[in-house]
C-alpha positions as CSV (number, residue, x, y, z in Angstrom):
1,M,0.0,0.0,0.0
2,Q,2.8,2.4,0.8
3,S,4.4,2.0,-2.7
4,W,1.1,3.0,-4.3
5,T,0.9,6.1,-2.1
6,K,4.4,7.1,-3.0
7,W,3.7,6.6,-6.7
8,F,0.5,8.7,-6.4
9,V,2.2,11.5,-4.6
10,R,5.1,11.6,-7.1
11,T,2.8,11.5,-10.1
12,T,0.5,14.2,-8.7
13,G,3.5,16.4,-7.9
14,F,4.8,16.0,-11.4
15,A,1.4,16.8,-13.0
16,M,0.9,19.8,-10.8
17,S,4.3,21.3,-11.5
18,S,3.7,20.8,-15.3
19,I,0.3,22.5,-15.1
20,L,1.6,25.4,-13.0
21,S,4.6,26.0,-15.3
22,V,2.2,26.3,-18.3
23,A,-0.4,28.3,-16.4
24,L,2.2,30.8,-15.1
25,A,4.1,31.3,-18.3
26,E,3.7,34.7,-19.9
27,P,3.4,34.7,-23.7
28,A,6.4,36.0,-25.5
29,F,5.9,38.6,-28.3
30,A,6.1,37.1,-31.8
31,G,9.4,38.3,-33.4
32,S,7.8,38.8,-36.8
33,E,5.5,41.5,-35.5
34,D,7.4,44.6,-34.4
35,P,5.3,47.0,-32.2
36,E,5.4,50.6,-33.1
37,P,7.7,52.5,-30.7
38,A,6.2,54.9,-28.2
39,P,6.4,58.6,-29.1
40,A,9.7,60.4,-28.3
41,C,7.9,62.5,-25.7
42,V,7.5,59.4,-23.5
43,T,10.5,58.4,-21.5
44,M,11.4,55.2,-19.7
45,H,13.3,54.7,-16.4
46,E,14.5,51.3,-15.4
47,S,15.4,50.2,-11.9
48,W,16.1,46.8,-10.4
49,R,12.5,46.5,-9.3
50,Y,10.3,48.5,-11.7
51,T,10.2,50.1,-15.1
52,D,8.5,53.5,-15.1
53,A,7.2,55.7,-18.0
54,A,6.7,59.4,-18.0
55,N,4.4,61.2,-20.5
56,D,5.7,64.6,-21.6
57,C,3.3,64.6,-24.6
58,A,0.3,67.0,-25.0
59,S,-2.1,64.0,-25.1
60,T,-2.8,60.7,-23.4
61,V,-0.8,57.8,-24.9
62,G,-0.9,54.0,-24.4
63,V,2.4,52.3,-23.8
64,R,3.8,48.9,-23.0
65,V,7.3,47.6,-22.1
66,V,9.1,45.5,-24.7
67,Y,11.8,43.4,-22.9
68,R,15.1,42.3,-24.5
69,D,13.8,38.7,-24.6
70,G,11.0,39.8,-26.8
71,A,8.2,39.6,-24.2
72,T,5.8,42.5,-23.8
73,G,4.1,43.9,-20.8
74,L,0.5,45.1,-20.3
75,C,-0.8,48.2,-22.0
76,Y,-1.1,51.3,-19.7
77,S,-2.7,54.6,-20.3
78,L,-0.5,57.6,-19.6
79,P,-2.2,61.0,-19.4
80,P,-0.1,64.1,-20.0
81,G,2.4,64.9,-17.2
82,V,1.9,61.5,-15.5
83,T,4.7,59.1,-14.5
84,R,3.7,55.6,-13.5
85,T,5.1,52.1,-13.1
86,V,4.5,50.1,-16.4
87,G,6.5,46.9,-15.8
88,E,9.1,44.8,-14.0
89,G,12.6,46.0,-13.4
90,Y,15.7,44.1,-14.7
91,L,15.5,41.5,-11.9
92,G,12.1,40.4,-13.1
93,Q,11.2,37.4,-15.2
94,H,12.2,39.0,-18.5
95,G,15.3,40.9,-17.6
96,H,16.1,44.4,-18.9
97,P,13.4,46.3,-20.7
98,D,14.4,47.2,-24.3
99,H,12.0,50.0,-25.1
100,L,8.4,51.3,-24.8
101,A,5.9,50.5,-27.5
102,A,2.7,52.3,-28.4
103,C,-0.5,50.3,-27.8
104,E,-4.3,50.8,-27.7
105,V,-5.7,50.9,-24.2
106,S,-8.9,48.9,-24.0
């Protein structure tokens, strides 16, 4: 009976770790599609913990972080004069951000 229990626990652990790794994985951005860069009046600041964006444009813009590994972050709305956190810093899952891309906020 104990060998069946050990087998069940090992099999269940393996199945759960496989499911979690797929469920927690973030989709990488397809390399063939290159997102349009954010306007030059939007600047990015990177720290070890966060990536911030500042909008010095006259209108609201949508931006997302594009990381060096090709992954993209969520799309954030930035009103004029606003600075906000838009992604992970360089110690995050995707490493250093590469640039900010324009996006449509839904």
